Every structure is written in C-alpha cells, then in structure tokens.
C-alpha positions in Angstrom: 124.3 107.8 119.4 126.3 109.7 116.7 125.6 113.0 118.4 127.4 111.8 121.5 130.5 110.8 119.6 133.1 113.5 119.7 135.4 112.1 116.9 134.5 112.4 113.2 135.1 108.7 112.5 135.8 109.6 108.9 137.3 106.6 107.1 136.6 104.4 110.1 132.9 104.0 109.9 130.5 102.3 107.4 126.8 102.9 107.0 124.2 100.3 106.1 120.6 101.3 105.7 118.4 98.5 107.0 114.9 98.8 105.7 111.9 96.5 106.6 112.3 92.9 105.4 112.4 92.4 101.6 110.5 89.6 99.8 113.4 87.2 99.8 113.7 87.5 103.6 110.0 87.1 104.2 109.9 84.2 101.9 112.0 82.3 104.4 109.4 82.7 107.2 107.6 79.4 107.5 103.9 79.5 106.7 103.7 83.2 105.8 101.1 84.4 103.4 103.1 85.4 100.3 100.2 86.6 98.2 100.6 90.0 96.6 97.8 91.7 98.5 99.1 90.5 101.9 102.6 91.5 101.1 101.4 95.1 100.3 99.0 95.2 103.3 101.4 93.8 105.9 104.6 95.4 104.8 107.9 94.2 106.1 108.4 95.2 109.7 109.8 92.3 111.7 107.1 92.7 114.4 104.4 91.9 111.9 106.1 89.4 109.5 108.3 87.5 112.0 106.6 87.9 115.3 103.1 87.8 113.7 101.7 90.7 115.7 98.3 91.8 114.4 98.6 94.6 111.9 95.5 96.4 113.2 97.1 96.5 116.7 100.7 97.2 115.9 100.5 100.0 113.3 98.2 102.4 115.3 100.6 102.0 118.3 103.6 102.6 116.0 102.0 105.7 114.6 101.1 107.1 118.0 104.6 106.4 119.4 106.3 107.8 116.3 104.3 111.1 116.4 104.3 111.6 120.1 107.8 110.5 121.0 110.2 110.1 118.0 109.2 113.3 116.2 109.7 115.3 119.4 113.2 114.0 119.7 114.0 114.9 116.1 112.5 118.4 116.3 110.3 120.1 118.8 107.1 120.4 116.9 104.4 122.2 118.9 101.3 121.2 116.9 101.5 117.4 116.7 98.0 117.1 115.4 98.8 119.0 112.3 102.0 116.9 111.8 99.9 113.8 112.1 97.4 115.2 109.6 100.3 115.6 107.2 101.2 111.9 107.7 97.7 110.9 106.7 97.7 113.3 103.7 101.0 111.8 102.5 99.5 108.3 102.6 96.8 109.5 100.2 99.4 110.9 97.8 101.6 107.7 97.4 103.0 107.7 93.9 102.1 111.4 93.2 104.4 114.3 92.7 105.2 116.2 95.8 103.3 119.6 96.0 104.3 121.5 99.1 101.8 124.3 98.5 98.8 121.9 98.3 99.8 120.2 101.5 100.4 123.5 103.2 96.8 124.7 102.3 95.3 121.4 103.6 97.3 121.5 106.8 96.8 125.3 107.3 100.5 126.1 107.6 103.1 127.7 105.3 104.9 125.7 102.6 108.3 126.1 104.5 106.9 124.4 107.5 105.6 121.5 105.3 109.1 121.3 103.7 110.6 121.0 107.2 108.1 118.3 108.2 108.7 116.4 105.0 112.4 116.4 105.9 111.5 114.9 109.3 109.5 112.1 107.6 112.5 111.4 105.4 115.1 111.5 108.2 113.0 109.1 110.2 112.6 106.6 107.3 108.9 107.0 107.0 108.8 108.4 103.5 111.2 108.7 100.6 111.1 110.9 97.5 111.9 109.5 94.1 113.8 112.2 92.2 113.1 113.1 88.6 115.5 111.9 85.9 117.4 114.9 84.4 119.0 113.4 81.4 118.6 115.9 78.6 116.1 114.1 76.4 114.0 117.2 76.6 114.2 120.4 78.5 110.4 120.3 79.0 110.4 117.6 81.7 108.6 117.5 85.1 111.1 118.2 87.8 109.1 117.4 91.0 109.9 114.3 93.0 107.4 111.6 93.7 106.4 110.6 97.3 106.5 107.0 98.6 106.5 105.3 102.0 109.4 103.0 103.0 106.7 100.5 104.1 103.5 99.8 102.3 101.9 98.3 105.5 102.2 101.7 107.2 100.7 103.4 104.2 97.8 101.0 104.3 97.2 101.6 108.0 97.2 105.3 107.4 94.7 104.9 104.6 92.3 102.9 106.9 92.8 99.6 105.1 92.1 96.9 107.7 92.5 93.7 105.7 94.4 92.4 102.6 91.1 91.5 100.9 90.1 95.2 100.8 93.1 95.9 98.5 91.5 94.0 95.6 89.0 96.8 94.9 90.8 99.7 96.6 91.5 102.8 94.6 95.0 103.0 96.0 96.0 99.5 95.0 97.9 100.6 91.9 100.0 103.3 93.7 100.6 100.9 96.6 101.8 98.2 94.2 104.1 100.8 92.6 105.4 101.7 96.1 106.0 98.1 97.0 108.1 97.3 93.9 110.1 100.5 94.2 110.8 99.6 97.8 112.0 96.1 96.8 114.4 97.6 94.2 115.7 100.1 96.8 116.2 97.3 99.3 118.2 95.4 96.7 120.6 98.3 96.4 120.7 99.0 100.2 121.4 95.4 101.1 124.5 95.6 98.9 125.6 98.8 100.6 124.8 100.8 97.5 122.9 104.0 97.2 119.6 104.2 95.3 119.9 104.7 91.6 116.2 105.0 90.9 114.4 108.0 89.3 111.1 108.7 87.7 110.6 110.5 84.3 107.7 112.4 82.8 107.5 115.2 80.2 104.9 117.9 79.8 103.2 116.0 77.1 102.3 113.2 79.5 104.9 110.6 78.4 106.2 108.9 81.5 108.2 106.0 82.9 107.5 104.8 86.5 111.2 104.1 87.2 114.5 104.9 85.5 117.4 102.8 86.9 120.5 104.9 86.1 123.6 102.7 85.5 125.9 105.4 84.3 126.6 104.1 80.8 122.9 103.4 80.2 119.5 103.8 81.9 116.9 101.1 82.2 113.2 102.0 81.9 110.8 100.1 84.1 107.0 100.2 84.1 105.0 99.0 87.1 101.4 97.6 86.6 99.3 96.0 89.3 97.1 94.1 86.9 97.5 90.4 86.6 97.0 90.3 82.8 99.4 91.9 80.4 97.7 94.2 77.9 99.2 96.3 75.0 98.5 99.5 76.9 101.1 98.6 79.5 103.9 99.0 76.9 103.0 102.5 75.7 105.5 104.4 78.0 108.3 101.9 77.5 108.0 102.0 73.7 108.3 105.8 73.8 111.2 105.5 76.2 113.0 103.2 73.8 112.6 105.7 71.0 114.3 108.4 73.1 117.2 106.4 74.6 118.0 104.0 71.8 118.6 101.4 74.5 116.4 98.4 74.0 116.4 96.8 77.4 113.3 97.6 79.4 111.2 95.8 82.0 107.6 95.6 82.8 106.9 94.4 86.4 103.3 93.4 86.9 101.0 91.7 89.4 100.8 88.4 87.5 102.8 85.1 87.7 104.3 84.5 84.3 107.7 85.7 82.9 107.5 86.8 79.2 109.9 88.2 76.7 108.7 90.5 74.0 110.4 91.0 70.6 111.0 94.7 71.2 113.4 94.0 74.0 110.9 94.4 76.8 111.0 91.7 79.5 107.8 91.1 81.5 108.5 90.1 85.1 106.2 88.9 87.8 106.2 91.0 91.0 107.6 88.1 93.1 110.6 87.3 90.9 112.8 89.4 93.1 116.0 87.5 92.1 115.8 89.3 88.8 115.8 92.7 90.5 119.5 92.3 91.0 120.0 92.7 87.2 117.7 95.8 87.2 118.6 97.9 90.2 
C-alpha cells in the first residue's frame, strides 16, 4: 500500500507494529488452555487462538503460502526450496547467535545470499534479531545478534512438534521458552507504540545475560529459565551482571508459578505474570 502512495506523509502518519496476540489478550478468550506448554506450542496468531483452527492444519498452510506467495512479492527468489530450507534451519537455531557462514554452508549458497534472505524473514515479521548490548563493561564481548521467531507456534511447527505435550521433554523447550518471554516483552513495548529496548549480553569468558532492557539511565538484567523450580544456578549470570553494573535490580523469569524476592535485589517472576513486564520492558 505504501508503495502506491506518492506523498511522503512525513509528520502525518503513525506506525504501530501489531504482533500476534500477547498473553493478556489470549487470557480474555473464554476456555482457552493457558498452560505454558500450550502457549508456546500454539503461539498467538488469531486464527489459532481466537478462531480455534487446528495448529497442525493452519501452520503448514501458512508456511506454504508464505514461501510460495509472500516471499515472491517481497523479492523474486528463484530457488524457493533453498529459502524454505533456511526457514527450517532458523527454527533449529532459536536463541542462538546468528552465523551467516554456517547457514550458507548448510543451504549451499553464499553468505551474502543468506544475509539477504534473513532480511526478508525480518521484513515479513517471521524472525527478529536480538542485538548485543554494547555498553563498555568490557571490550571483549560477543557482538553477534541472536535469532528468534516472532511467534513460537510457527517455530514449533517448523521443528515438527505436533502437540503441546511433546514440549515437556523436547530439547528445544528452553530456547522456545526464552523466545516466548522475549516476544511478550517486545509486545509490551510495541503495544505502547515504543521501539524494542531489548538486547543480549555475553563476554568471551562465557558470562552472559539472556536479556538486557536498556532504560537509558540504567539497564536491567533479566534471566530466563524454563524450569519450574528455582535453583541457585539460575542466579549465576545475574550475580555477575550486578557486579559489573552496580545496579541491583534484576529479574529472573521462570516456568513456575510463585513470585519470590531475593535479598540481593533479584525478583523471581512467574512466566504468566505479564502485568509485571510493564515495569521491566
């Protein structure tokens, strides 16, 4: 539509990025299964959550339509099979640092082509990249973005997951949980008309934080754990982060149901307490 408008519309147009439904919106749908595994498995597209279309029917049709029609409209890609292969490879790399060279080798194309295709996936709101946090705590930091899907239901479909119960023991449950929470935080920002302020941080020694929410005057460290029971190991990254930033407020978002407050300034938040996300994002 924008391509057919001759005027610039600068100062006369506003943009809102509407992603699939967030938890608070799905929570209002009567009788919907709000368990963690189902929320990750089903995602937030209205056709699935509101219209209750079967996941195993809708997503394959969506993937085929997206690859065969939408991608052609964005850019004339001659080898759609390789592009679709990239889509499946990306699903297997949720939560990992983006490596164009590795993807290029597996797809059998050059890294510039992969970079172009990744751009298409971003432009069409299939994937998003979480940039690294560049605050000068150390010059020896990892500078590659991490890859996530805008909808975990689509990622599950690409991974061949056919039911929410399969997630319980699936090797990708942790990364998919991480993806789900990051999406919820981004939706919190987008629904207010704000840009994402989320980053990831890791140094070459292996210290890392899943999310850094940059608020200008300070940055909040957030750790994401799919486990339902809080164990001391969960706080290792946050404790190191606090020693670097001297800012005490940190959050652990986990797969359990109880809110906890730790004496070191770390708040433990259940995955479904999305009203608290306003204070974080």
